N, C-alpha and C positions, 0 to 999 in steps of 0.2 A: 541248579547246581546240586549235585548229590553230596551226602555227608562226607564221603571220601574226598571228593574234590574240594569241598570247603575246608576240611582238615588240612590237605596239603597247601592250599592257599594261605591259611592261617599259619602253618609252619614257614612258609615263604616269607610272610610279613615279619614274623619273629626273627628269622634269620637275618633279614636286612637290618632290623633294629639292632641285633646283636653284633652284626658286622660293623655297623656305624660306631657303636660304642667301643668296640675292640680297636677300630682304627683310630679313634680319638685318643685312646689310651696307650697308643704306640705299639700295637700287636697287628700290624698290617697284613702279615701272612695268614693269621687266623681270620681276620676281616675278610680277605679275598675268598677264603674257603667257605665262609658263610655266605658271601654273595653268590658263589657258584651254587651252593646247595639251594639257595632261594630260587634260582632259576630252574634248577633241576626239579624241585617240587612243583613249581608252576607248570613246567612242561609235562610232568607226569600227569597232573590235574587235567591238562588240555588233551593229552592222549587218551585219558579215560573217557572223554566225550565221544571218541570213536571205538570204545570198547578195547583199547590197547593198553597193555601193562607189561612192564619189563623189569627184571631184577637187575641187570647190568646197566651200569651208567652209559656205556658206550652205545648200547641198544636204544636207550631213551633218547640220546643225542642224535643218533641216526634216524630214528623213527620221527622225531620232531622235524628234522630237516625235510625227510621225504614227504610226510603227511601234510605239513603246514607251510614250511618255507618255500619248497620247490613248487608247491601247488599255488602259491600266492596268497594263502589265507592269513599269513603273518608276513611282515617285512623280512626279506632274507638276512638283513643285518642282525635280527634276533637270533638266528641260528649261529652266525658269526660270534656274537656275544657269549653265547653258551659254550661255543668250542674254546674260545679264548679264556674264559673263566675257568674252564675245566683244565687247561693247561697251566694256569696260575696256581690252581689248587694242588696240582701234582707237584710243582715245583716247591711250594710252600709246605706241603705235607710230607713229601718223600726225598727231597733233594736237600741234604745237609748243608751243603754249601750255597744253596739257592736262597735268593733274598727278594721279597716282594716289597717294594717301597709304598709308603702311605699314599702317594699320588696314583700308583697303579691300583691299590686296593680301593681308593675312593672312586676311581673310574668304574671298576667292577661294581661297586655298590650302586652308583648312579645308573649303571646299565641294568642292574638287577631290578631297580625300581621301575624303569621303563618297560622291562620284559614283564614284570608282574602286573603293571597297569594294562598292558596290550592283552595279556592272557585273561585278566579279570573281566575285561570288557567283552571278550569273546564268550566267556562263560556265562555272563549275565543275560 
């Protein structure tokens, strides 16, 4: 694992930890956002293994699906987890009336752990 990949994986781990704390303290929207970012960082780390780097979130999500999920290198459900977490982050960050419940945030945090575990195994 390169230093850049390691740094992204470390950020993903910290985002999951922060998301768990936020959810426990009653801030599920912020927790869901942290879960999404954990998955985004892990996806970026894996894309770097193919020399790919993107500045737009949508490009990272699309490339992850194309390079890893569609090819069968990772379970396709991981791509769906990333997309759904992105959708929840948009609701929690930008939709003033939007509300993410603790159960939904907890689901995204659990998925982020699974996502990170799979990516870390591939990178090791």
